[in-house]
C-alpha positions in Angstrom: -46.0 122.6 35.1 -44.2 119.4 34.2 -43.5 116.5 36.5 -40.4 114.5 35.8 -40.1 111.1 37.6 -37.0 109.1 37.9 -35.4 106.3 40.0 -37.2 103.2 38.9 -35.4 100.0 38.0 -35.1 96.3 38.7 -34.4 94.9 42.2 -34.7 91.6 44.0 -37.3 91.0 46.6 -36.3 92.7 49.9 -34.4 95.4 48.1 -34.9 99.1 48.0 -35.5 101.9 45.5 -36.0 105.6 45.8 -38.2 107.4 43.3 -37.9 111.2 42.7 -40.3 113.5 41.0 -39.4 117.1 40.2 -41.9 119.7 39.3 -40.1 121.8 36.7 -41.5 125.2 35.7 -43.5 125.4 38.9 -42.8 128.5 41.0 -41.9 127.8 44.6 -45.1 129.1 46.1 -47.2 127.0 43.8 -45.3 123.8 44.7 -45.6 124.5 48.4 -49.3 124.8 48.1 -49.9 121.4 46.7 -50.8 117.8 47.4 -48.3 115.5 45.9 -48.6 111.8 45.5 -47.4 108.6 44.0 -49.7 106.1 42.2 -48.9 102.8 40.5 -50.4 100.7 37.9 -49.6 97.0 37.5 -50.4 95.1 34.3 -54.1 94.4 34.1 -54.9 96.4 37.1 -56.3 99.9 37.8 -54.1 102.7 38.9 -54.0 103.0 42.6 -52.8 105.5 45.2 -49.5 104.5 46.9 -48.8 107.5 49.0 -49.6 111.2 49.2 -48.6 114.2 51.1 -50.5 117.4 51.7 -48.9 120.8 52.0 -48.4 120.5 55.7 -46.3 117.4 55.3 -48.8 114.9 56.6 -48.5 111.6 54.7 -51.1 109.1 53.7 -50.3 105.6 52.6 -52.0 102.6 51.1 -52.3 99.8 53.5 -50.2 97.6 51.3 -47.1 99.8 51.7 -47.4 101.1 55.2 -44.2 100.5 57.2 -42.2 99.9 54.0 -42.6 103.1 51.9 -41.9 106.7 52.9 -43.0 109.7 51.0 -41.3 113.0 51.5 -41.0 116.4 49.9 -38.4 119.0 49.5 -40.2 122.2 48.7 -37.1 124.2 48.0 -36.1 121.6 45.3 -39.7 121.3 44.2 -39.3 117.6 44.4 -41.0 114.7 46.1 -39.5 111.3 46.9 -40.7 107.8 47.5 -38.4 105.6 49.5 -39.4 102.0 49.0 -38.0 99.3 51.2 -38.6 95.6 51.6 -39.9 95.5 48.1 -41.9 92.4 47.0 -42.9 91.2 43.5 -46.4 92.6 44.2 -44.9 96.1 44.1 -44.0 95.6 40.5 -45.7 98.4 38.5 -45.3 101.6 36.7 -45.2 104.4 39.3 -46.6 107.8 38.5 -46.2 111.0 40.4 -49.2 113.3 40.7 -49.7 116.9 41.7 -52.7 118.9 42.6 -51.9 122.5 43.0 -54.2 125.0 44.7 -53.3 127.5 42.0 -54.8 125.1 39.4 -57.8 123.6 41.2 -59.4 121.9 38.2 -56.2 120.3 36.9 -54.5 117.1 37.7 -50.8 116.8 36.8 -49.0 113.5 36.1 -45.4 112.5 35.5 -44.5 110.2 32.7 -44.2 107.0 34.9 -41.2 105.0 35.9 -41.1 101.2 35.9 -40.3 99.3 39.1 -39.7 95.6 38.7 -39.2 93.4 41.7 -38.0 89.8 41.1 -38.4 87.0 43.6 
């Protein structure tokens, strides 16, 4: 299974971006039975969880992004999304998608990372 992230870029504060992460080579049933998430890592900081979504569609958000970011998934497309609104310079980081599949309980899958830069 490979995760391909896209959608990063540069935006001014208050702007929006939408990230996508496609799980190529994953069969549909495997993708459906997964917890998908987005993490980010800013320079000099540890990687942190931004948002995640379990197979039932229940989301979980970091306090810093609640009310601004929305995670969603399209199981038929084997893709997750992160809609980011009201961006601030503090959101500047490399964003990584993550997948934990029930079919591979000991493995953690990561996308290649996509840069998000928010200028003031």
